[in-house]
Residue, then its C-alpha position, 0 to 999 in steps of 0.5 A: x287785702x287790697x290790690x296794689x296800683x302797681x299790679x293793676x298797671x302791670x296787667x293793664x300794660x300786658x293787655x295794652x295790645x287790646x283796644x277798649x280795655x278799661x278798669x274801675x276801682x271797687x273797694x280796693x280791687x279793680x274790675x277790668x272791662x273789654x269793649x264795655x263788658x266785664x272780663x274779670x278783675x284784679x283781686x288780692x293782686x291776682x288776675x281773675x277772669x270770668x269762667x266762660x267756656x272758651x276761657x276754660x277751654x284755653x286754660x284747662x288746668x287753671x285754678x278756680x278761685x274766689x275773688x272775695x268771700x261770697x262771690x262766684x269762683x273765677x279762673x286764675x290767669x297764671x300766665x300773665x307774662x304772655x301778652x299774645x296769649x292774653x290778647x287771644x284769650x280776651x278776644x276769644x271770650x268776648x262773645x260769651x260775656x254778658x252785655x254790660x248793665x245800664x246804670x240808672 
C-alpha cells in the first residue's frame, strides 16, 4: 500500500510551525526531514518517527511499527492533531538524530 498525497499534505500542514521541514517521495511513501535530518516518514498513511530517547520519553505509550517489511521499527505518532506537541517533539528530538549522509 502507498500513502496518499492528501495525508502527506495534512502532516506537512500540522508541521508548518517548524521552519526547515522538507520531504522526499520514495517508492510510494514519503521521507520527512527537519533541518536536513530525517525525522521519520509517512508510511501507509501513518506518521512514523525515529525511536530516539527523547521521542520515547515524550510518547511512552506509542506503538512501535514497521514502516515496511525488512525495516527497523519506528514510533507511531497517534496525536497528529496536536500541532504544538508535534513542534515540541520534533524540536526536542533533533539533536539525537544522525546527520544526513552526503550524496555522491
